C-alpha positions, 0 to 999 in steps of 0.5 A, spaced: 260 493 615 256 498 610 260 501 605 260 508 603 257 506 596 251 502 600 250 508 604 250 513 598 245 508 595 240 507 601 241 515 602 237 516 595 232 510 596 235 506 591 236 498 593 243 496 594 245 491 588 251 488 585 251 492 578 249 499 582 255 498 587 260 496 581 258 502 577 259 506 582 266 503 584 268 504 577 266 511 576 269 513 583 276 509 580 275 512 573 272 519 573 270 521 566 269 514 562 264 513 557 259 507 557 263 502 553 268 503 559 263 503 564 261 496 561 268 493 561 269 495 568 263 493 571 264 486 567 271 485 570 267 485 577 260 482 575 261 478 568 254 476 567 251 483 567 248 485 561 249 492 557 242 494 558 243 493 566 249 498 566 245 503 561 239 502 566 244 503 572 247 509 569 240 512 568 238 510 575 244 513 578 244 520 574 236 521 576 238 520 583 243 525 583 249 520 585 253 521 578 253 526 573 252 525 565 257 530 561 257 531 554 262 536 551 260 538 544 263 533 539 264 528 544 261 521 547 257 522 554 261 521 560 260 519 567 263 522 574 261 521 581 263 528 583 256 532 584 253 537 588 258 543 586 258 547 580 265 545 577 267 545 570 271 541 565 277 541 561 277 537 554 283 535 550 282 536 543 287 531 541 285 525 545 279 527 549 282 526 556 277 530 561 279 533 567 275 537 573 276 544 573 273 548 580 269 554 578 272 561 579 273 563 586 269 568 589 262 571 586 262 565 581 262 569 575 260 563 571 253 564 574 252 571 573 249 571 566 249 578 562 241 577 560 238 571 564 231 572 561 228 571 567 231 565 569 233 563 576 240 560 574 243 555 579 248 551 575 253 553 569 256 548 564 263 551 562 268 547 558 275 549 556 278 546 550 285 545 549 291 540 549 293 536 555 300 535 557 301 528 554 299 530 547 303 537 547 309 533 549 307 528 544 307 534 539 313 537 541 317 530 540 314 529 533 316 536 531 323 535 534 324 528 530 321 531 523 324 537 521 320 542 517 320 540 510 321 533 511 315 528 511 
């Protein structure tokens, strides 16, 4: 029986290889991870895969449109399998966690530039920055544990 991942690779005319399947599976199960994390996840599945092979697979999958490379300002590049829609991301300033944010409902206001300079806009990258719930809870706990004036 052909897996969904194999079908995805064949649909974009890529050969089905163990490293490609392992990278797709890692990104499906762990969205928004960096290259080092992808390498560790793939090596858990295929211990002999080289760093270069993983880099090559990431490039091939990105070029084929099966994965998306995102790189918020001041952050390392991350990869995800959610492609083909105009979604955005929210990034925690404290821990770097990233989550998907759907585009605004209705007339996609983020695709209407005030001045498009003649470009035909088909995608917009919006990154929301803030503090994730876990880091916000940690900060609140730290403030409660250490009253003002004591260090």
